[in-house]
TITI-844022 format. One line per field, with one value per atom (N, C-alpha, C, O): atom name; residue in one letter; x, y negated, z; residue number from 1. Coordinates in steps of 0.02 Angstrom, whole numbers, plus 50000, padded with zeros to 5 digits. Example, Ala and Ser with C-alpha at 12.3 -4.5 7.8 and 13.67 -1.06 7.14 Angstrom:
2
atom: N / CA / C / O / N / CA / C / O
rest: A / A / A / A / S / S / S / S
c1: 50660 / 50615 / 50660 / 50712 / 50642 / 50684 / 50645 / 50670
c2: 50284 / 50225 / 50165 / 50166 / 50112 / 50053 / 49998 / 49943
c3: 50390 / 50390 / 50390 / 50423 / 50354 / 50357 / 50394 / 50402
nr: 1 / 1 / 1 / 1 / 2 / 2 / 2 / 2
***
This chain:
87
atom: N / CA / C / O / N / CA / C / O / N / CA / C / O / N / CA / C / O / N / CA / C / O / N / CA / C / O / N / CA / C / O / N / CA / C / O / N / CA / C / O / N / CA / C / O / N / CA / C / O / N / CA / C / O / N / CA / C / O / N / CA / C / O / N / CA / C / O / N / CA / C / O / N / CA / C / O / N / CA / C / O / N / CA / C / O / N / CA / C / O / N / CA / C / O / N / CA / C / O / N / CA / C / O / N / CA / C / O / N / CA / C / O / N / CA / C / O / N / CA / C / O / N / CA / C / O / N / CA / C / O / N / CA / C / O / N / CA / C / O / N / CA / C / O / N / CA / C / O / N / CA / C / O / N / CA / C / O / N / CA / C / O / N / CA / C / O / N / CA / C / O / N / CA / C / O / N / CA / C / O / N / CA / C / O / N / CA / C / O / N / CA / C / O / N / CA / C / O / N / CA / C / O / N / CA / C / O / N / CA / C / O / N / CA / C / O / N / CA / C / O / N / CA / C / O / N / CA / C / O / N / CA / C / O / N / CA / C / O / N / CA / C / O / N / CA / C / O / N / CA / C / O / N / CA / C / O / N / CA / C / O / N / CA / C / O / N / CA / C / O / N / CA / C / O / N / CA / C / O / N / CA / C / O / N / CA / C / O / N / CA / C / O / N / CA / C / O / N / CA / C / O / N / CA / C / O / N / CA / C / O / N / CA / C / O / N / CA / C / O / N / CA / C / O / N / CA / C / O / N / CA / C / O / N / CA / C / O / N / CA / C / O / N / CA / C / O / N / CA / C / O / N / CA / C / O / N / CA / C / O / N / CA / C / O / N / CA / C / O / N / CA / C / O / N / CA / C / O / N / CA / C / O / N / CA / C / O / N / CA / C / O
rest: M / M / M / M / I / I / I / I / A / A / A / A / A / A / A / A / H / H / H / H / N / N / N / N / R / R / R / R / A / A / A / A / I / I / I / I / A / A / A / A / L / L / L / L / D / D / D / D / P / P / P / P / T / T / T / T / I / I / I / I / V / V / V / V / T / T / T / T / S / S / S / S / D / D / D / D / P / P / P / P / H / H / H / H / T / T / T / T / H / H / H / H / F / F / F / F / V / V / V / V / R / R / R / R / G / G / G / G / E / E / E / E / Y / Y / Y / Y / E / E / E / E / A / A / A / A / T / T / T / T / I / I / I / I / E / E / E / E / T / T / T / T / Q / Q / Q / Q / V / V / V / V / G / G / G / G / G / G / G / G / R / R / R / R / Y / Y / Y / Y / Y / Y / Y / Y / M / M / M / M / D / D / D / D / A / A / A / A / A / A / A / A / C / C / C / C / W / W / W / W / A / A / A / A / A / A / A / A / L / L / L / L / G / G / G / G / D / D / D / D / S / S / S / S / A / A / A / A / R / R / R / R / A / A / A / A / I / I / I / I / A / A / A / A / V / V / V / V / L / L / L / L / K / K / K / K / E / E / E / E / R / R / R / R / L / L / L / L / A / A / A / A / P / P / P / P / A / A / A / A / A / A / A / A / P / P / P / P / R / R / R / R / F / F / F / F / N / N / N / N / R / R / R / R / L / L / L / L / V / V / V / V / H / H / H / H / G / G / G / G / N / N / N / N / G / G / G / G / S / S / S / S / A / A / A / A / S / S / S / S / H / H / H / H / N / N / N / N / R / R / R / R / S / S / S / S
c1: 54511 / 54516 / 54447 / 54438 / 54398 / 54330 / 54299 / 54263 / 54313 / 54288 / 54318 / 54283 / 54382 / 54414 / 54383 / 54373 / 54367 / 54334 / 54266 / 54250 / 54227 / 54161 / 54167 / 54126 / 54216 / 54226 / 54247 / 54222 / 54291 / 54314 / 54256 / 54249 / 54214 / 54156 / 54107 / 54076 / 54099 / 54055 / 54079 / 54039 / 54145 / 54173 / 54174 / 54163 / 54186 / 54190 / 54168 / 54207 / 54106 / 54080 / 54118 / 54108 / 54159 / 54196 / 54267 / 54303 / 54286 / 54354 / 54365 / 54319 / 54425 / 54444 / 54486 / 54536 / 54466 / 54505 / 54523 / 54503 / 54560 / 54579 / 54527 / 54538 / 54471 / 54420 / 54396 / 54387 / 54385 / 54364 / 54414 / 54394 / 54478 / 54529 / 54525 / 54533 / 54511 / 54502 / 54445 / 54452 / 54389 / 54331 / 54348 / 54328 / 54384 / 54400 / 54441 / 54425 / 54494 / 54536 / 54500 / 54520 / 54449 / 54408 / 54355 / 54321 / 54349 / 54298 / 54229 / 54179 / 54225 / 54162 / 54149 / 54157 / 54129 / 54125 / 54069 / 54078 / 54012 / 53958 / 53980 / 53967 / 54013 / 54037 / 54090 / 54094 / 54131 / 54181 / 54147 / 54167 / 54096 / 54060 / 54027 / 54027 / 53997 / 53962 / 54009 / 53990 / 54070 / 54116 / 54163 / 54198 / 54164 / 54208 / 54178 / 54120 / 54218 / 54195 / 54215 / 54273 / 54168 / 54181 / 54209 / 54268 / 54174 / 54195 / 54260 / 54260 / 54314 / 54379 / 54413 / 54395 / 54461 / 54503 / 54463 / 54419 / 54478 / 54451 / 54415 / 54384 / 54418 / 54395 / 54323 / 54308 / 54277 / 54208 / 54198 / 54159 / 54234 / 54229 / 54254 / 54223 / 54308 / 54333 / 54282 / 54274 / 54248 / 54195 / 54137 / 54113 / 54114 / 54059 / 54078 / 54038 / 54140 / 54164 / 54165 / 54144 / 54190 / 54194 / 54124 / 54114 / 54075 / 54006 / 53970 / 53912 / 54004 / 53976 / 53940 / 53908 / 53944 / 53911 / 53963 / 53978 / 53991 / 54044 / 54020 / 54058 / 53957 / 53930 / 53932 / 53949 / 53914 / 53917 / 53989 / 54004 / 54034 / 54105 / 54132 / 54167 / 54116 / 54139 / 54109 / 54143 / 54045 / 54012 / 54044 / 54054 / 54059 / 54091 / 54159 / 54174 / 54198 / 54265 / 54261 / 54300 / 54215 / 54208 / 54190 / 54217 / 54143 / 54122 / 54179 / 54189 / 54217 / 54271 / 54329 / 54363 / 54342 / 54399 / 54384 / 54430 / 54321 / 54302 / 54334 / 54359 / 54333 / 54364 / 54439 / 54467 / 54472 / 54544 / 54562 / 54619 / 54513 / 54527 / 54563 / 54612 / 54541 / 54576 / 54650 / 54694 / 54662 / 54731 / 54773 / 54830 / 54743 / 54779 / 54795 / 54850 / 54747 / 54759 / 54815 / 54857 / 54817 / 54871 / 54938 / 54989 / 54938 / 54999 / 55025 / 55085 / 54981 / 55000 / 55016 / 55066 / 54975 / 54981 / 55013 / 55026 / 55027 / 55057 / 55003 / 54946 / 55020 / 54970 / 54979 / 54945 / 55024 / 55033 / 55082 / 55099 / 55104 / 55149 / 55222 / 55264 / 55238 / 55308 / 55317 / 55273 / 55374 / 55390 / 55414 / 55453 / 55390 / 55412 / 55473 / 55502 / 55493 / 55551 / 55610 / 55623 / 55645 / 55703 / 55767 / 55775 / 55811 / 55875 / 55929 / 55986
c2: 45996 / 45931 / 45907 / 45883 / 45915 / 45891 / 45933 / 45906 / 45998 / 46041 / 46019 / 46018 / 46001 / 45978 / 45912 / 45901 / 45869 / 45805 / 45819 / 45789 / 45863 / 45879 / 45907 / 45890 / 45949 / 45977 / 45922 / 45919 / 45879 / 45824 / 45778 / 45758 / 45761 / 45718 / 45751 / 45717 / 45817 / 45853 / 45847 / 45844 / 45846 / 45841 / 45769 / 45757 / 45722 / 45651 / 45608 / 45597 / 45584 / 45545 / 45480 / 45451 / 45458 / 45395 / 45407 / 45359 / 45469 / 45483 / 45459 / 45461 / 45437 / 45414 / 45469 / 45490 / 45490 / 45540 / 45512 / 45457 / 45550 / 45529 / 45550 / 45540 / 45577 / 45601 / 45547 / 45562 / 45485 / 45434 / 45425 / 45413 / 45430 / 45424 / 45482 / 45472 / 45542 / 45600 / 45587 / 45598 / 45565 / 45550 / 45495 / 45498 / 45444 / 45387 / 45408 / 45390 / 45447 / 45467 / 45516 / 45524 / 45549 / 45593 / 45554 / 45582 / 45489 / 45449 / 45458 / 45440 / 45484 / 45496 / 45436 / 45440 / 45381 / 45317 / 45316 / 45288 / 45345 / 45347 / 45386 / 45365 / 45443 / 45484 / 45446 / 45453 / 45407 / 45367 / 45319 / 45314 / 45284 / 45236 / 45271 / 45246 / 45329 / 45366 / 45392 / 45395 / 45410 / 45440 / 45390 / 45408 / 45329 / 45279 / 45258 / 45238 / 45262 / 45245 / 45173 / 45154 / 45133 / 45067 / 45017 / 45000 / 44993 / 44945 / 44908 / 44852 / 44939 / 44907 / 44910 / 44949 / 44867 / 44866 / 44851 / 44808 / 44885 / 44866 / 44922 / 44910 / 44983 / 45042 / 45036 / 45050 / 45015 / 45010 / 44956 / 44964 / 44900 / 44847 / 44872 / 44857 / 44909 / 44938 / 44985 / 44987 / 45022 / 45068 / 45030 / 45047 / 44977 / 44938 / 44908 / 44907 / 44885 / 44857 / 44912 / 44900 / 44970 / 45026 / 45049 / 45073 / 45041 / 45059 / 45005 / 45013 / 44949 / 44895 / 44842 / 44798 / 44845 / 44796 / 44747 / 44748 / 44706 / 44661 / 44608 / 44585 / 44589 / 44540 / 44568 / 44533 / 44631 / 44662 / 44670 / 44660 / 44688 / 44695 / 44629 / 44627 / 44574 / 44508 / 44489 / 44462 / 44503 / 44487 / 44526 / 44498 / 44589 / 44630 / 44600 / 44594 / 44583 / 44555 / 44487 / 44473 / 44445 / 44379 / 44386 / 44352 / 44431 / 44442 / 44469 / 44448 / 44515 / 44546 / 44499 / 44501 / 44455 / 44410 / 44345 / 44311 / 44329 / 44266 / 44258 / 44204 / 44308 / 44299 / 44285 / 44254 / 44307 / 44297 / 44230 / 44209 / 44196 / 44134 / 44082 / 44053 / 44067 / 44016 / 44035 / 43992 / 44098 / 44120 / 44114 / 44093 / 44133 / 44129 / 44057 / 44042 / 44012 / 43941 / 43913 / 43875 / 43932 / 43909 / 43937 / 43903 / 43999 / 44029 / 43993 / 43978 / 43978 / 43946 / 43872 / 43847 / 43837 / 43764 / 43741 / 43681 / 43785 / 43766 / 43744 / 43729 / 43742 / 43723 / 43651 / 43630 / 43614 / 43544 / 43534 / 43477 / 43587 / 43578 / 43576 / 43552 / 43600 / 43599 / 43545 / 43532 / 43513 / 43461 / 43492 / 43540 / 43464 / 43488 / 43450 / 43467 / 43397 / 43356 / 43375 / 43344 / 43426 / 43449 / 43422 / 43421 / 43401 / 43373 / 43425 / 43411
c3: 54816 / 54847 / 54869 / 54924 / 54825 / 54841 / 54897 / 54939 / 54899 / 54953 / 55020 / 55070 / 55020 / 55081 / 55104 / 55163 / 55056 / 55073 / 55106 / 55158 / 55076 / 55104 / 55175 / 55218 / 55186 / 55253 / 55302 / 55358 / 55281 / 55324 / 55342 / 55400 / 55293 / 55305 / 55353 / 55394 / 55347 / 55393 / 55465 / 55511 / 55473 / 55540 / 55566 / 55626 / 55521 / 55541 / 55482 / 55436 / 55483 / 55426 / 55412 / 55358 / 55458 / 55446 / 55419 / 55407 / 55410 / 55387 / 55316 / 55274 / 55302 / 55236 / 55203 / 55232 / 55144 / 55107 / 55038 / 55021 / 55000 / 54933 / 54881 / 54821 / 54902 / 54856 / 54807 / 54748 / 54830 / 54781 / 54724 / 54667 / 54739 / 54686 / 54637 / 54576 / 54662 / 54618 / 54570 / 54509 / 54596 / 54553 / 54503 / 54445 / 54526 / 54483 / 54423 / 54366 / 54434 / 54377 / 54331 / 54273 / 54356 / 54314 / 54274 / 54232 / 54288 / 54256 / 54286 / 54255 / 54346 / 54382 / 54428 / 54489 / 54397 / 54433 / 54485 / 54539 / 54469 / 54519 / 54580 / 54637 / 54570 / 54626 / 54665 / 54726 / 54631 / 54666 / 54715 / 54773 / 54691 / 54732 / 54791 / 54847 / 54778 / 54831 / 54885 / 54944 / 54866 / 54915 / 54948 / 54996 / 54924 / 54954 / 55021 / 55025 / 55073 / 55141 / 55156 / 55149 / 55179 / 55205 / 55155 / 55161 / 55108 / 55057 / 55068 / 55093 / 55051 / 55056 / 54988 / 54944 / 54980 / 54921 / 54858 / 54859 / 54804 / 54738 / 54702 / 54650 / 54728 / 54691 / 54667 / 54609 / 54711 / 54691 / 54638 / 54592 / 54645 / 54595 / 54527 / 54476 / 54526 / 54463 / 54433 / 54372 / 54474 / 54449 / 54419 / 54365 / 54454 / 54427 / 54359 / 54313 / 54353 / 54290 / 54236 / 54179 / 54253 / 54205 / 54184 / 54128 / 54229 / 54213 / 54174 / 54156 / 54162 / 54123 / 54162 / 54133 / 54228 / 54271 / 54299 / 54359 / 54255 / 54276 / 54325 / 54367 / 54320 / 54368 / 54439 / 54486 / 54447 / 54513 / 54536 / 54595 / 54491 / 54508 / 54534 / 54585 / 54500 / 54521 / 54588 / 54631 / 54598 / 54661 / 54719 / 54773 / 54708 / 54760 / 54779 / 54838 / 54729 / 54743 / 54777 / 54823 / 54755 / 54786 / 54860 / 54903 / 54874 / 54944 / 54985 / 55042 / 54957 / 54994 / 55004 / 55056 / 54956 / 54961 / 54999 / 55021 / 55008 / 55041 / 55110 / 55124 / 55153 / 55219 / 55215 / 55261 / 55163 / 55157 / 55124 / 55127 / 55095 / 55059 / 55101 / 55077 / 55162 / 55201 / 55215 / 55210 / 55230 / 55242 / 55179 / 55181 / 55122 / 55059 / 55041 / 55019 / 55051 / 55037 / 55080 / 55055 / 55144 / 55187 / 55164 / 55167 / 55141 / 55117 / 55055 / 55050 / 55009 / 54946 / 54956 / 54929 / 54994 / 55000 / 55064 / 55072 / 55110 / 55174 / 55222 / 55202 / 55285 / 55336 / 55359 / 55406 / 55328 / 55346 / 55403 / 55418 / 55435 / 55492 / 55472 / 55510 / 55413 / 55390 / 55339 / 55297 / 55342 / 55293 / 55229 / 55229 / 55173 / 55108 / 55084 / 55032 / 55120 / 55101 / 55145 / 55196 / 55125 / 55164 / 55133 / 55072 / 55175 / 55151 / 55153 / 55135
nr: 1 / 1 / 1 / 1 / 2 / 2 / 2 / 2 / 3 / 3 / 3 / 3 / 4 / 4 / 4 / 4 / 5 / 5 / 5 / 5 / 6 / 6 / 6 / 6 / 7 / 7 / 7 / 7 / 8 / 8 / 8 / 8 / 9 / 9 / 9 / 9 / 10 / 10 / 10 / 10 / 11 / 11 / 11 / 11 / 12 / 12 / 12 / 12 / 13 / 13 / 13 / 13 / 14 / 14 / 14 / 14 / 15 / 15 / 15 / 15 / 16 / 16 / 16 / 16 / 17 / 17 / 17 / 17 / 18 / 18 / 18 / 18 / 19 / 19 / 19 / 19 / 20 / 20 / 20 / 20 / 21 / 21 / 21 / 21 / 22 / 22 / 22 / 22 / 23 / 23 / 23 / 23 / 24 / 24 / 24 / 24 / 25 / 25 / 25 / 25 / 26 / 26 / 26 / 26 / 27 / 27 / 27 / 27 / 28 / 28 / 28 / 28 / 29 / 29 / 29 / 29 / 30 / 30 / 30 / 30 / 31 / 31 / 31 / 31 / 32 / 32 / 32 / 32 / 33 / 33 / 33 / 33 / 34 / 34 / 34 / 34 / 35 / 35 / 35 / 35 / 36 / 36 / 36 / 36 / 37 / 37 / 37 / 37 / 38 / 38 / 38 / 38 / 39 / 39 / 39 / 39 / 40 / 40 / 40 / 40 / 41 / 41 / 41 / 41 / 42 / 42 / 42 / 42 / 43 / 43 / 43 / 43 / 44 / 44 / 44 / 44 / 45 / 45 / 45 / 45 / 46 / 46 / 46 / 46 / 47 / 47 / 47 / 47 / 48 / 48 / 48 / 48 / 49 / 49 / 49 / 49 / 50 / 50 / 50 / 50 / 51 / 51 / 51 / 51 / 52 / 52 / 52 / 52 / 53 / 53 / 53 / 53 / 54 / 54 / 54 / 54 / 55 / 55 / 55 / 55 / 56 / 56 / 56 / 56 / 57 / 57 / 57 / 57 / 58 / 58 / 58 / 58 / 59 / 59 / 59 / 59 / 60 / 60 / 60 / 60 / 61 / 61 / 61 / 61 / 62 / 62 / 62 / 62 / 63 / 63 / 63 / 63 / 64 / 64 / 64 / 64 / 65 / 65 / 65 / 65 / 66 / 66 / 66 / 66 / 67 / 67 / 67 / 67 / 68 / 68 / 68 / 68 / 69 / 69 / 69 / 69 / 70 / 70 / 70 / 70 / 71 / 71 / 71 / 71 / 72 / 72 / 72 / 72 / 73 / 73 / 73 / 73 / 74 / 74 / 74 / 74 / 75 / 75 / 75 / 75 / 76 / 76 / 76 / 76 / 77 / 77 / 77 / 77 / 78 / 78 / 78 / 78 / 79 / 79 / 79 / 79 / 80 / 80 / 80 / 80 / 81 / 81 / 81 / 81 / 82 / 82 / 82 / 82 / 83 / 83 / 83 / 83 / 84 / 84 / 84 / 84 / 85 / 85 / 85 / 85 / 86 / 86 / 86 / 86 / 87 / 87 / 87 / 87
***
């Protein structure tokens, strides 16, 4: 699996493979962080937490979730256009 990842990266450095997940389940957290392409989702934050750097894990998640906060608030609290008093 890791050899296939290396070959894929050689052909296209932006390709996303499952290699970070392989490293993660093996407990190879540094390798997970190194092979994860384009800071998405939670994998790197989980690795920082597993490595004992919970402050960095929290910072990563806050930064990643900040753009979604307004949409999430509208989802939870409504956008004010719909009435909550329905008969």
